[in-house]
C-alpha positions in Angstrom: -20.7 22.9 -8.7 -18.9 23.5 -5.5 -16.3 26.1 -6.0 -12.8 24.1 -4.6 -9.2 23.8 -6.2 -9.0 20.4 -4.1 -11.3 17.7 -3.4 -10.2 15.6 -0.3 -11.6 12.0 -1.3 -11.6 9.9 2.1 -15.0 7.5 1.7 -15.0 3.8 3.1 -12.8 1.5 1.0 -15.0 -0.8 -1.6 -13.0 -3.2 -3.8 -16.2 -4.5 -5.8 -17.1 -1.6 -7.5 -14.7 1.5 -6.0 -17.9 3.5 -5.5 -19.2 6.2 -4.4 -15.3 7.1 -4.4 -14.7 6.8 -8.3 -17.3 9.3 -9.3 -16.4 11.3 -6.6 -12.9 11.7 -8.2 -13.8 11.1 -11.8 -16.3 14.1 -11.5 -13.8 15.9 -9.5 -11.1 15.9 -12.6 -13.9 16.6 -15.3 -14.4 20.1 -13.3 -10.8 20.9 -13.2 -10.5 19.9 -9.4 -7.1 18.0 -7.8 -8.0 15.5 -6.2 -6.7 13.9 -2.7 -7.3 10.7 -1.5 -6.9 7.9 0.9 -9.2 5.3 -0.8 -7.4 2.5 -2.1 -10.6 0.9 -4.2 -10.7 3.1 -6.8 -7.0 2.9 -7.7 -6.8 -0.7 -7.3 -9.4 -1.1 -10.0 -9.2 1.8 -12.4 -5.4 3.5 -11.4 -4.2 3.6 -15.1 -7.5 5.7 -16.0 -7.5 7.6 -13.5 -3.9 8.9 -14.0 -4.8 9.3 -17.6 -7.9 11.1 -16.6 -6.2 13.9 -14.3 -3.4 14.0 -17.0 -6.2 14.6 -19.6 -7.6 17.8 -17.6 -4.5 19.3 -16.3 -4.9 18.6 -12.5 -3.0 17.1 -9.6 -4.1 13.4 -7.7 -2.2 12.5 -4.8 -2.6 9.3 -3.1 0.3 9.1 -0.3 -2.1 7.8 2.6 -3.0 4.4 0.7 0.0 3.0 1.2 2.4 3.2 4.2 0.1 5.9 5.8 2.3 7.9 7.9 5.4 6.4 6.1 5.9 8.0 3.1 6.6 5.2 0.9 5.1 6.4 -2.5 7.4 9.7 -2.3 10.4 8.1 -1.4 10.8 6.3 -4.5 9.4 8.8 -6.5 11.9 11.4 -5.2 14.5 9.9 -3.0 15.1 7.4 -5.8 15.0 9.4 -8.9 18.0 9.1 -11.7 18.1 5.5 -10.1 16.2 2.6 -11.9 13.8 0.4 -9.4 13.7 -3.2 -10.6 11.7 -4.5 -7.8 9.5 -3.9 -4.8 9.1 -6.3 -2.3 7.2 -5.1 1.2 5.1 -6.0 3.9 2.2 -3.7 3.2 -0.4 -4.6 5.7 -0.4 -4.3 9.7 -3.1 -6.3 10.2 -1.8 -9.4 9.1 2.0 -8.5 9.8 0.6 -8.5 14.0 -1.2 -11.8 13.4 1.9 -13.5 11.8 4.3 -12.2 14.7 1.9 -13.3 17.5 1.9 -17.1 15.7 5.8 -17.3 15.3 6.7 -15.3 18.7 4.0 -16.2 20.9 3.2 -19.4 19.3 -0.5 -19.2 19.3 -2.9 -20.5 16.4 -3.9 -18.0 14.0 -7.7 -17.9 15.1 -6.2 -17.0 18.2 -4.0 -14.5 16.8 -6.9 -13.4 14.8 -9.2 -12.7 17.9 -6.5 -10.5 19.7 -6.0 -8.4 16.5 -9.3 -8.0 16.2 -10.1 -7.3 20.2 -7.3 -4.3 19.7 -8.8 -2.9 17.1 -6.2 -4.1 14.4 -8.8 -6.1 12.4 -12.3 -6.0 11.3 -15.1 -7.8 12.6 -15.1 -9.2 9.2 -11.3 -9.4 8.2 -11.1 -11.0 5.3 -9.9 -8.0 3.2 -6.7 -7.7 5.1 -6.2 -12.0 6.1 -7.1 -13.0 2.2 -4.4 -10.5 1.0 -6.8 -8.0 -0.9 -5.5 -5.3 1.1 -2.1 -5.9 0.2 -2.8 -6.4 -3.6 -4.5 -3.2 -3.6 -1.1 -1.5 -1.9 1.2 -3.6 -5.0 -1.1 -2.0 -7.9 -0.6 1.6 -6.5 3.3 1.1 -5.8 3.2 -0.5 -9.5 1.4 1.6 -11.4 3.0 4.9 -9.7 6.7 4.0 -9.1 7.4 1.1 -11.7 5.0 2.8 -14.4 2.8 -0.9 -15.0 -0.7 -0.6 -15.9 -2.2 -2.9 -13.9 -5.4 -3.4 -11.8 -6.2 -5.7 -8.7 -7.4 -8.6 -11.0 -3.5 -8.6 -12.6 -2.3 -9.7 -8.9 -1.6 -13.1 -8.2 -3.0 -12.9 -4.5 -2.9 -15.6 -1.7 -3.8 -14.5 1.9 -2.7 -15.9 5.4 -5.3 -18.3 6.4 -3.6 -21.4 6.0 -0.1 -20.7 7.5 0.5 -22.9 10.1 2.4 -23.1 13.6 3.9 -26.2 11.9 4.9 -24.3 8.9 6.4 -21.1 11.2 8.4 -23.8 12.9 9.9 -25.3 9.9 11.1 -22.0 9.0 12.2 -20.8 12.7 14.8 -23.9 12.1 16.1 -22.4 8.9 16.4 -19.1 10.5 13.7 -17.7 8.7 10.2 -16.8 9.3 7.0 -16.4 6.8 5.3 -12.6 6.2 2.6 -11.8 3.8 4.8 -10.2 0.8 3.8 -8.2 -2.1 6.1 -8.0 -5.0 6.4 -6.8 -8.2 9.4 -7.0 -11.1 10.1 -6.6 -14.5 9.8 -10.5 -15.7 6.7 -12.0 -13.8 3.2 -11.4 -12.5 2.4 -9.1 -9.3 2.5 -11.6 -6.3 0.6 -11.2 -2.5 1.2 -14.6 -0.9 3.1 -15.9 2.8 6.8 -15.7 1.6 9.5 -17.3 4.0 12.4 -14.5 4.3 15.4 -14.7 6.9 14.7 -13.0 10.3 17.9 -10.9 9.6 16.2 -9.1 6.7 15.3 -5.9 6.8 12.2 -6.4 5.9 11.5 -9.0 8.7 9.8 -6.3 11.0 7.2 -7.1 13.6 3.6 -6.1 15.1 1.7 -3.6 13.0 5.1 -2.3 11.3 4.9 -1.8 7.4 8.7 -2.4 5.5 9.3 -1.9 1.7 12.6 -2.9 -0.2 13.5 -1.0 -3.3 16.5 -2.9 -5.3 17.9 -0.4 -7.4 20.0 -1.1 -10.4 22.7 1.6 -9.2 22.3 1.8 -5.5 21.3 -1.6 -4.6 18.2 -2.2 -1.6 17.2 0.7 0.2 14.0 -0.3 2.9 11.6 1.9 4.5 10.1 1.2 7.6 7.2 2.4 9.4 3.6 2.0 10.9 1.2 1.6 8.2 -1.7 2.7 9.1 -3.8 4.8 12.1 -6.0 8.2 12.0 -3.3 10.6 12.7 -0.7 8.9 10.3 -3.2 9.2 7.3 -4.1 12.4 8.1 -0.5 13.5 7.9 -0.3 11.9 4.4 -3.2 13.9 3.3 -1.6 17.0 4.8 1.7 16.0 2.9 -0.2 15.8 -0.4 -2.1 19.5 -0.1 1.0 20.4 0.4 2.7 18.8 -2.4 -0.5 20.3 -4.7 0.3 23.9 -3.2 3.9 24.0 -4.0 3.7 22.6 -7.1 0.6 25.2 -7.9 2.9 28.1 -6.6 5.9 27.2 -8.7 3.3 27.1 -11.8 2.6 30.5 -11.1 6.2 32.0 -10.7 6.8 30.4 -14.4 
């Protein structure tokens, strides 16, 4: 038993069992502690159950660092678009795959060479499957679907395809149509959430290069709103944790005044 109001959970991501983070979070909730996490694993595998458990124990659960890093994608949709109805969400949610596809498209290097460059620069892990096979984007798609569109889904509900099979020829063909190929996570009201390489116009606001992330929210009344920013990094993630802690502090202070 630890005397604390908030638990900050930042253990490494595990999308097989979500441990040890899942146990840390559930134990915190059961002992009346609020939780801030940057760990996508528990959210990807058990987000509907975790949000329900937090509500049952009357504690706050915040995780803005799991999607968009320093770019407040979750807060933007939840607060700035409150009162509107979000119909679809589409986004480039992984900087590593975006860097690889940008290198292939702009510098005409092969997938393997672009991956090696990404690893050399520290954008990709030595074992890169979490990024290039679309798992990271799928985890973030699950979080967006649950938090913003109230869809009770987990990782196994996402139709996922990575970027290993994207060829220079496919990018060249897309370029002839003034398009390019990006790994897009998408959610709407009618279809299964998907993550797959998708051809998009080069003029699209989603068509960002390098390690940038971008997400477009299509709404009932205000049309499309696109948010662009850095999706990962130590400083960016730390900023997201601080943002979440301040949000919980503000909510607790408001409670005391009412």
